[in-house]
A tleap script that builds the chain and sets N, CA, C and O, in Angstrom:
source leaprc.protein.ff14SB
mol = sequence {
  NMET LYS LYS VAL LYS ILE SER VAL ILE LYS
  ARG THR ALA ILE ASP ASP LEU ILE LYS GLU
  TYR GLY ARG PRO ASP PHE GLY ILE CYS THR
  MET HIE GLU GLU GLY GLN VAL TYR TYR CYS
  ASN ASP GLY PRO GLN LYS PRO GLU GLY LEU
  CYS ASP GLY ALA TRP ILE CYS MET SER GLU
  TYR VAL MET ALA LEU ALA HIE GLY GLY GLN
  ASN PHE TYR ASP GLY TRP ILE ASN ASN PRO
  ASN VAL ALA ILE ILE SER CYS ASN ASP GLY
  LEU ARG PRO VAL ILE PHE LYS VAL GLU ALA
  ILE CASP
}
set mol.1.N position { 13.487 -0.904 13.622 }
set mol.1.CA position { 13.042 0.273 12.926 }
set mol.1.C position { 11.714 0.741 13.517 }
set mol.1.O position { 10.838 -0.073 13.810 }
set mol.2.N position { 11.570 2.050 13.689 }
set mol.2.CA position { 10.349 2.613 14.252 }
set mol.2.C position { 9.276 2.774 13.175 }
set mol.2.O position { 9.573 2.955 11.994 }
set mol.3.N position { 8.030 2.703 13.617 }
set mol.3.CA position { 6.896 2.974 12.747 }
set mol.3.C position { 6.758 4.495 12.617 }
set mol.3.O position { 6.976 5.224 13.585 }
set mol.4.N position { 6.399 4.970 11.428 }
set mol.4.CA position { 6.263 6.404 11.193 }
set mol.4.C position { 4.833 6.706 10.740 }
set mol.4.O position { 4.291 6.057 9.846 }
set mol.5.N position { 4.249 7.702 11.379 }
set mol.5.CA position { 2.894 8.142 11.062 }
set mol.5.C position { 2.972 9.467 10.299 }
set mol.5.O position { 3.689 10.385 10.697 }
set mol.6.N position { 2.230 9.547 9.209 }
set mol.6.CA position { 2.173 10.761 8.391 }
set mol.6.C position { 0.735 11.267 8.433 }
set mol.6.O position { -0.184 10.571 8.002 }
set mol.7.N position { 0.541 12.469 8.948 }
set mol.7.CA position { -0.801 13.051 9.071 }
set mol.7.C position { -0.903 14.309 8.221 }
set mol.7.O position { 0.005 15.140 8.216 }
set mol.8.N position { -2.005 14.444 7.509 }
set mol.8.CA position { -2.283 15.673 6.764 }
set mol.8.C position { -2.844 16.670 7.768 }
set mol.8.O position { -3.918 16.448 8.327 }
set mol.9.N position { -2.126 17.772 8.003 }
set mol.9.CA position { -2.590 18.720 9.007 }
set mol.9.C position { -3.161 20.008 8.412 }
set mol.9.O position { -3.889 20.730 9.092 }
set mol.10.N position { -2.837 20.303 7.144 }
set mol.10.CA position { -3.402 21.515 6.539 }
set mol.10.C position { -3.277 21.447 5.018 }
set mol.10.O position { -2.247 21.046 4.477 }
set mol.11.N position { -4.343 21.848 4.354 }
set mol.11.CA position { -4.313 22.048 2.897 }
set mol.11.C position { -4.444 23.544 2.662 }
set mol.11.O position { -5.286 24.200 3.274 }
set mol.12.N position { -3.624 24.079 1.790 }
set mol.12.CA position { -3.628 25.509 1.561 }
set mol.12.C position { -3.736 25.812 0.069 }
set mol.12.O position { -3.517 24.939 -0.771 }
set mol.13.N position { -4.068 27.030 -0.240 }
set mol.13.CA position { -4.045 27.537 -1.611 }
set mol.13.C position { -3.570 28.984 -1.526 }
set mol.13.O position { -4.100 29.772 -0.742 }
set mol.14.N position { -2.592 29.322 -2.316 }
set mol.14.CA position { -2.037 30.670 -2.306 }
set mol.14.C position { -2.694 31.430 -3.454 }
set mol.14.O position { -2.247 31.383 -4.600 }
set mol.15.N position { -3.760 32.127 -3.106 }
set mol.15.CA position { -4.665 32.708 -4.100 }
set mol.15.C position { -3.989 33.646 -5.090 }
set mol.15.O position { -4.279 33.583 -6.284 }
set mol.16.N position { -3.092 34.518 -4.623 }
set mol.16.CA position { -2.470 35.448 -5.560 }
set mol.16.C position { -1.586 34.724 -6.569 }
set mol.16.O position { -1.524 35.125 -7.731 }
set mol.17.N position { -0.907 33.674 -6.147 }
set mol.17.CA position { -0.088 32.898 -7.083 }
set mol.17.C position { -0.948 32.073 -8.032 }
set mol.17.O position { -0.626 31.936 -9.212 }
set mol.18.N position { -2.031 31.530 -7.517 }
set mol.18.CA position { -2.954 30.790 -8.374 }
set mol.18.C position { -3.543 31.719 -9.432 }
set mol.18.O position { -3.653 31.342 -10.599 }
set mol.19.N position { -3.919 32.923 -9.029 }
set mol.19.CA position { -4.489 33.884 -9.975 }
set mol.19.C position { -3.493 34.215 -11.082 }
set mol.19.O position { -3.871 34.323 -12.249 }
set mol.20.N position { -2.218 34.376 -10.716 }
set mol.20.CA position { -1.208 34.740 -11.704 }
set mol.20.C position { -0.731 33.561 -12.544 }
set mol.20.O position { -0.494 33.721 -13.742 }
set mol.21.N position { -0.585 32.380 -11.943 }
set mol.21.CA position { 0.063 31.271 -12.639 }
set mol.21.C position { -0.821 30.053 -12.891 }
set mol.21.O position { -0.505 29.233 -13.753 }
set mol.22.N position { -1.904 29.924 -12.165 }
set mol.22.CA position { -2.729 28.718 -12.259 }
set mol.22.C position { -3.857 28.844 -13.266 }
set mol.22.O position { -4.170 29.934 -13.744 }
set mol.23.N position { -4.448 27.729 -13.572 }
set mol.23.CA position { -5.655 27.708 -14.401 }
set mol.23.C position { -6.809 28.326 -13.612 }
set mol.23.O position { -6.762 28.357 -12.382 }
set mol.24.N position { -7.831 28.812 -14.290 }
set mol.24.CA position { -8.965 29.408 -13.573 }
set mol.24.C position { -9.661 28.438 -12.615 }
set mol.24.O position { -10.210 28.872 -11.602 }
set mol.25.N position { -9.649 27.148 -12.911 }
set mol.25.CA position { -10.323 26.168 -12.053 }
set mol.25.C position { -9.404 25.568 -10.993 }
set mol.25.O position { -9.794 24.642 -10.282 }
set mol.26.N position { -8.197 26.088 -10.889 }
set mol.26.CA position { -7.205 25.539 -9.968 }
set mol.26.C position { -7.539 25.970 -8.552 }
set mol.26.O position { -7.728 27.158 -8.291 }
set mol.27.N position { -7.612 25.033 -7.655 }
set mol.27.CA position { -7.913 25.357 -6.263 }
set mol.27.C position { -7.119 24.478 -5.339 }
set mol.27.O position { -6.052 23.978 -5.696 }
set mol.28.N position { -7.638 24.292 -4.162 }
set mol.28.CA position { -6.972 23.508 -3.126 }
set mol.28.C position { -6.778 22.058 -3.597 }
set mol.28.O position { -7.581 21.540 -4.373 }
set mol.29.N position { -5.718 21.420 -3.128 }
set mol.29.CA position { -5.427 20.031 -3.488 }
set mol.29.C position { -6.593 19.118 -3.101 }
set mol.29.O position { -7.124 19.198 -1.993 }
set mol.30.N position { -6.969 18.268 -4.023 }
set mol.30.CA position { -8.064 17.332 -3.753 }
set mol.30.C position { -7.568 15.913 -3.501 }
set mol.30.O position { -8.370 15.009 -3.267 }
set mol.31.N position { -6.259 15.713 -3.548 }
set mol.31.CA position { -5.724 14.359 -3.351 }
set mol.31.C position { -5.723 13.949 -1.884 }
set mol.31.O position { -5.844 12.767 -1.562 }
set mol.32.N position { -5.587 14.923 -1.004 }
set mol.32.CA position { -5.516 14.644 0.430 }
set mol.32.C position { -6.589 15.440 1.163 }
set mol.32.O position { -7.050 16.475 0.682 }
set mol.33.N position { -6.979 14.943 2.331 }
set mol.33.CA position { -7.936 15.616 3.207 }
set mol.33.C position { -7.274 15.855 4.558 }
set mol.33.O position { -6.497 15.022 5.023 }
set mol.34.N position { -7.574 16.981 5.187 }
set mol.34.CA position { -7.052 17.222 6.528 }
set mol.34.C position { -7.538 16.115 7.458 }
set mol.34.O position { -8.709 15.736 7.429 }
set mol.35.N position { -6.634 15.604 8.279 }
set mol.35.CA position { -6.947 14.506 9.186 }
set mol.35.C position { -6.611 13.133 8.617 }
set mol.35.O position { -6.599 12.147 9.354 }
set mol.36.N position { -6.342 13.055 7.331 }
set mol.36.CA position { -5.967 11.789 6.701 }
set mol.36.C position { -4.634 11.316 7.273 }
set mol.36.O position { -3.749 12.131 7.536 }
set mol.37.N position { -4.483 10.010 7.469 }
set mol.37.CA position { -3.284 9.445 8.089 }
set mol.37.C position { -2.742 8.300 7.236 }
set mol.37.O position { -3.500 7.499 6.688 }
set mol.38.N position { -1.429 8.243 7.140 }
set mol.38.CA position { -0.711 7.167 6.461 }
set mol.38.C position { 0.326 6.622 7.433 }
set mol.38.O position { 0.763 7.329 8.342 }
set mol.39.N position { 0.716 5.372 7.243 }
set mol.39.CA position { 1.750 4.757 8.088 }
set mol.39.C position { 2.835 4.147 7.214 }
set mol.39.O position { 2.561 3.578 6.158 }
set mol.40.N position { 4.065 4.278 7.674 }
set mol.40.CA position { 5.204 3.608 7.063 }
set mol.40.C position { 5.678 2.572 8.068 }
set mol.40.O position { 6.188 2.910 9.136 }
set mol.41.N position { 5.502 1.312 7.711 }
set mol.41.CA position { 5.856 0.216 8.608 }
set mol.41.C position { 7.138 -0.494 8.202 }
set mol.41.O position { 7.844 -1.044 9.047 }
set mol.42.N position { 7.433 -0.481 6.929 }
set mol.42.CA position { 8.518 -1.318 6.413 }
set mol.42.C position { 9.552 -0.524 5.645 }
set mol.42.O position { 9.855 -0.844 4.495 }
set mol.43.N position { 10.088 0.494 6.258 }
set mol.43.CA position { 11.160 1.236 5.620 }
set mol.43.C position { 10.684 2.226 4.574 }
set mol.43.O position { 9.671 2.900 4.757 }
set mol.44.N position { 11.424 2.308 3.475 }
set mol.44.CA position { 11.245 3.425 2.552 }
set mol.44.C position { 10.124 3.263 1.524 }
set mol.44.O position { 10.215 3.814 0.427 }
set mol.45.N position { 9.092 2.534 1.852 }
set mol.45.CA position { 7.995 2.344 0.905 }
set mol.45.C position { 6.978 3.477 1.054 }
set mol.45.O position { 6.502 3.753 2.155 }
set mol.46.N position { 6.651 4.127 -0.064 }
set mol.46.CA position { 5.635 5.183 -0.048 }
set mol.46.C position { 4.297 4.558 0.280 }
set mol.46.O position { 3.898 3.586 -0.361 }
set mol.47.N position { 3.589 5.099 1.274 }
set mol.47.CA position { 2.273 4.554 1.597 }
set mol.47.C position { 1.306 4.718 0.418 }
set mol.47.O position { 1.329 5.729 -0.285 }
set mol.48.N position { 0.479 3.729 0.224 }
set mol.48.CA position { -0.509 3.773 -0.851 }
set mol.48.C position { -1.424 4.979 -0.662 }
set mol.48.O position { -1.918 5.233 0.437 }
set mol.49.N position { -1.641 5.718 -1.751 }
set mol.49.CA position { -2.526 6.872 -1.730 }
set mol.49.C position { -1.825 8.192 -1.475 }
set mol.49.O position { -2.408 9.253 -1.697 }
set mol.50.N position { -0.586 8.148 -1.013 }
set mol.50.CA position { 0.162 9.377 -0.773 }
set mol.50.C position { 0.715 9.891 -2.099 }
set mol.50.O position { 1.251 9.121 -2.894 }
set mol.51.N position { 0.586 11.157 -2.326 }
set mol.51.CA position { 1.062 11.799 -3.558 }
set mol.51.C position { 2.574 11.618 -3.722 }
set mol.51.O position { 3.328 11.712 -2.753 }
set mol.52.N position { 3.002 11.360 -4.945 }
set mol.52.CA position { 4.424 11.166 -5.238 }
set mol.52.C position { 5.258 12.399 -4.876 }
set mol.52.O position { 6.341 12.277 -4.304 }
set mol.53.N position { 4.743 13.587 -5.214 }
set mol.53.CA position { 5.476 14.815 -4.902 }
set mol.53.C position { 5.664 15.010 -3.410 }
set mol.53.O position { 6.739 15.413 -2.964 }
set mol.54.N position { 4.633 14.731 -2.639 }
set mol.54.CA position { 4.745 14.846 -1.182 }
set mol.54.C position { 5.758 13.838 -0.653 }
set mol.54.O position { 6.558 14.160 0.226 }
set mol.55.N position { 5.724 12.622 -1.186 }
set mol.55.CA position { 6.661 11.589 -0.731 }
set mol.55.C position { 8.106 12.016 -0.995 }
set mol.55.O position { 8.978 11.800 -0.154 }
set mol.56.N position { 8.361 12.612 -2.144 }
set mol.56.CA position { 9.718 13.075 -2.455 }
set mol.56.C position { 10.183 14.077 -1.399 }
set mol.56.O position { 11.345 14.056 -0.991 }
set mol.57.N position { 9.294 14.940 -0.962 }
set mol.57.CA position { 9.647 15.966 0.027 }
set mol.57.C position { 9.872 15.409 1.427 }
set mol.57.O position { 10.646 15.972 2.202 }
set mol.58.N position { 9.207 14.317 1.753 }
set mol.58.CA position { 9.274 13.833 3.134 }
set mol.58.C position { 10.034 12.531 3.329 }
set mol.58.O position { 10.322 12.166 4.469 }
set mol.59.N position { 10.367 11.824 2.269 }
set mol.59.CA position { 10.921 10.474 2.424 }
set mol.59.C position { 12.211 10.442 3.244 }
set mol.59.O position { 12.427 9.496 4.002 }
set mol.60.N position { 13.062 11.443 3.110 }
set mol.60.CA position { 14.299 11.454 3.902 }
set mol.60.C position { 13.998 11.617 5.395 }
set mol.60.O position { 14.677 11.024 6.234 }
set mol.61.N position { 12.996 12.409 5.723 }
set mol.61.CA position { 12.594 12.578 7.121 }
set mol.61.C position { 11.972 11.291 7.662 }
set mol.61.O position { 12.216 10.903 8.804 }
set mol.62.N position { 11.169 10.640 6.828 }
set mol.62.CA position { 10.563 9.366 7.234 }
set mol.62.C position { 11.663 8.359 7.563 }
set mol.62.O position { 11.620 7.702 8.602 }
set mol.63.N position { 12.634 8.245 6.682 }
set mol.63.CA position { 13.714 7.288 6.916 }
set mol.63.C position { 14.538 7.650 8.151 }
set mol.63.O position { 14.905 6.774 8.934 }
set mol.64.N position { 14.823 8.924 8.322 }
set mol.64.CA position { 15.588 9.334 9.505 }
set mol.64.C position { 14.818 9.016 10.781 }
set mol.64.O position { 15.388 8.466 11.724 }
set mol.65.N position { 13.540 9.351 10.823 }
set mol.65.CA position { 12.731 9.057 12.009 }
set mol.65.C position { 12.634 7.556 12.251 }
set mol.65.O position { 12.701 7.108 13.396 }
set mol.66.N position { 12.479 6.785 11.196 }
set mol.66.CA position { 12.378 5.330 11.329 }
set mol.66.C position { 13.643 4.738 11.932 }
set mol.66.O position { 13.597 3.703 12.596 }
set mol.67.N position { 14.762 5.391 11.700 }
set mol.67.CA position { 16.038 4.900 12.219 }
set mol.67.C position { 16.501 5.654 13.462 }
set mol.67.O position { 17.677 5.588 13.819 }
set mol.68.N position { 15.593 6.369 14.124 }
set mol.68.CA position { 15.923 6.998 15.392 }
set mol.68.C position { 16.365 8.447 15.314 }
set mol.68.O position { 16.701 9.036 16.342 }
set mol.69.N position { 16.377 9.040 14.130 }
set mol.69.CA position { 16.752 10.446 14.001 }
set mol.69.C position { 15.779 11.336 14.757 }
set mol.69.O position { 14.610 10.990 14.932 }
set mol.70.N position { 16.269 12.479 15.201 }
set mol.70.CA position { 15.461 13.414 15.983 }
set mol.70.C position { 15.918 14.844 15.752 }
set mol.70.O position { 16.970 15.101 15.168 }
set mol.71.N position { 15.084 15.775 16.236 }
set mol.71.CA position { 15.423 17.188 16.360 }
set mol.71.C position { 15.962 17.790 15.057 }
set mol.71.O position { 17.083 18.296 15.014 }
set mol.72.N position { 15.157 17.729 14.012 }
set mol.72.CA position { 15.578 18.217 12.708 }
set mol.72.C position { 15.727 19.728 12.650 }
set mol.72.O position { 16.466 20.243 11.811 }
set mol.73.N position { 15.044 20.440 13.520 }
set mol.73.CA position { 14.972 21.895 13.414 }
set mol.73.C position { 15.657 22.603 14.570 }
set mol.73.O position { 15.318 23.746 14.873 }
set mol.74.N position { 16.593 21.967 15.209 }
set mol.74.CA position { 17.367 22.583 16.298 }
set mol.74.C position { 16.487 23.245 17.348 }
set mol.74.O position { 16.765 24.362 17.786 }
set mol.75.N position { 15.423 22.554 17.752 }
set mol.75.CA position { 14.578 23.051 18.827 }
set mol.75.C position { 13.417 23.927 18.388 }
set mol.75.O position { 12.666 24.404 19.239 }
set mol.76.N position { 13.241 24.155 17.102 }
set mol.76.CA position { 12.121 24.983 16.642 }
set mol.76.C position { 10.789 24.299 16.867 }
set mol.76.O position { 9.770 24.966 17.045 }
set mol.77.N position { 10.784 22.970 16.863 }
set mol.77.CA position { 9.560 22.206 17.096 }
set mol.77.C position { 9.694 21.549 18.463 }
set mol.77.O position { 10.760 21.043 18.814 }
set mol.78.N position { 8.600 21.557 19.240 }
set mol.78.CA position { 8.684 21.122 20.631 }
set mol.78.C position { 8.802 19.617 20.819 }
set mol.78.O position { 9.058 19.171 21.937 }
set mol.79.N position { 8.628 18.825 19.785 }
set mol.79.CA position { 8.767 17.376 19.895 }
set mol.79.C position { 9.892 16.923 18.964 }
set mol.79.O position { 9.759 17.067 17.749 }
set mol.80.N position { 10.981 16.388 19.484 }
set mol.80.CA position { 12.112 16.009 18.635 }
set mol.80.C position { 11.813 14.840 17.691 }
set mol.80.O position { 12.589 14.580 16.771 }
set mol.81.N position { 10.704 14.137 17.906 }
set mol.81.CA position { 10.337 13.010 17.054 }
set mol.81.C position { 9.368 13.399 15.939 }
set mol.81.O position { 8.736 12.531 15.337 }
set mol.82.N position { 9.248 14.696 15.662 }
set mol.82.CA position { 8.299 15.203 14.676 }
set mol.82.C position { 9.012 16.081 13.653 }
set mol.82.O position { 9.922 16.838 13.989 }
set mol.83.N position { 8.581 15.964 12.397 }
set mol.83.CA position { 8.980 16.896 11.339 }
set mol.83.C position { 7.694 17.411 10.691 }
set mol.83.O position { 6.773 16.638 10.429 }
set mol.84.N position { 7.638 18.701 10.438 }
set mol.84.CA position { 6.509 19.301 9.730 }
set mol.84.C position { 7.003 19.594 8.319 }
set mol.84.O position { 7.933 20.376 8.119 }
set mol.85.N position { 6.364 18.954 7.349 }
set mol.85.CA position { 6.829 18.977 5.964 }
set mol.85.C position { 5.700 19.444 5.054 }
set mol.85.O position { 4.543 19.071 5.249 }
set mol.86.N position { 6.033 20.254 4.070 }
set mol.86.CA position { 5.036 20.595 3.054 }
set mol.86.C position { 5.433 19.935 1.742 }
set mol.86.O position { 6.610 19.676 1.489 }
set mol.87.N position { 4.439 19.670 0.924 }
set mol.87.CA position { 4.728 19.128 -0.399 }
set mol.87.C position { 5.326 20.227 -1.267 }
set mol.87.O position { 5.409 21.380 -0.841 }
set mol.88.N position { 5.736 19.883 -2.462 }
set mol.88.CA position { 6.432 20.833 -3.323 }
set mol.88.C position { 5.518 21.581 -4.291 }
set mol.88.O position { 5.999 22.160 -5.265 }
set mol.89.N position { 4.231 21.580 -4.044 }
set mol.89.CA position { 3.291 22.316 -4.881 }
set mol.89.C position { 3.291 23.776 -4.434 }
set mol.89.O position { 2.758 24.097 -3.371 }
set mol.90.N position { 3.874 24.647 -5.218 }
set mol.90.CA position { 4.020 26.042 -4.838 }
set mol.90.C position { 2.736 26.846 -4.872 }
set mol.90.O position { 2.693 27.952 -4.334 }
set mol.91.N position { 1.684 26.318 -5.494 }
set mol.91.CA position { 0.416 27.031 -5.566 }
set mol.91.C position { -0.575 26.573 -4.510 }
set mol.91.O position { -1.393 27.361 -4.035 }
set mol.92.N position { -0.504 25.297 -4.143 }
set mol.92.CA position { -1.475 24.756 -3.184 }
set mol.92.C position { -0.830 23.680 -2.308 }
set mol.92.O position { -1.211 22.510 -2.363 }
set mol.93.N position { 0.146 24.088 -1.505 }
set mol.93.CA position { 0.867 23.105 -0.697 }
set mol.93.C position { -0.001 22.443 0.366 }
set mol.93.O position { -0.926 23.039 0.918 }
set mol.94.N position { 0.333 21.200 0.623 }
set mol.94.CA position { -0.281 20.431 1.703 }
set mol.94.C position { 0.788 20.270 2.784 }
set mol.94.O position { 1.947 19.984 2.484 }
set mol.95.N position { 0.390 20.456 4.034 }
set mol.95.CA position { 1.320 20.378 5.160 }
set mol.95.C position { 1.092 19.058 5.894 }
set mol.95.O position { -0.044 18.688 6.191 }
set mol.96.N position { 2.178 18.360 6.179 }
set mol.96.CA position { 2.134 17.049 6.819 }
set mol.96.C position { 2.916 17.067 8.128 }
set mol.96.O position { 3.945 17.731 8.250 }
set mol.97.N position { 2.407 16.329 9.092 }
set mol.97.CA position { 3.139 16.046 10.327 }
set mol.97.C position { 3.678 14.622 10.175 }
set mol.97.O position { 2.913 13.680 9.969 }
set mol.98.N position { 4.991 14.476 10.279 }
set mol.98.CA position { 5.657 13.185 10.141 }
set mol.98.C position { 6.263 12.867 11.501 }
set mol.98.O position { 7.069 13.640 12.021 }
set mol.99.N position { 5.877 11.726 12.083 }
set mol.99.CA position { 6.328 11.434 13.449 }
set mol.99.C position { 6.631 9.966 13.656 }
set mol.99.O position { 5.942 9.090 13.133 }
set mol.100.N position { 7.678 9.714 14.429 }
set mol.100.CA position { 7.998 8.356 14.861 }
set mol.100.C position { 7.048 8.004 15.987 }
set mol.100.O position { 6.879 8.787 16.921 }
set mol.101.N position { 6.416 6.818 15.913 }
set mol.101.CA position { 5.444 6.478 16.938 }
set mol.101.C position { 5.775 5.230 17.732 }
set mol.101.O position { 5.087 4.960 18.717 }
set mol.102.N position { 6.794 4.442 17.366 }
set mol.102.CA position { 7.225 3.353 18.242 }
set mol.102.C position { 8.690 3.457 18.469 }
set mol.102.O position { 9.263 2.634 19.183 }
savepdb mol mol.pdb
quit
């Protein structure tokens, strides 16, 4: 099984949606920081500190990459060993790079 690296590459906030649907103090996600890295070494275990919602969105990609899966986007991404995944927070999504590294 391959080791999988999960990197936080962007935190976003969709201001117009936050204004309409969010609390006044709602802003960018504070659970993750850009540049933060997690590793999956032993199969389908969520790395400590990774948000549950983000894990739900990416766990199938992590498992596929760990077992040799590639090219999830039919050539849209230039590296077949990478998936770009966002969490399921519709107001302030976090974008992750998920990649097989061994």
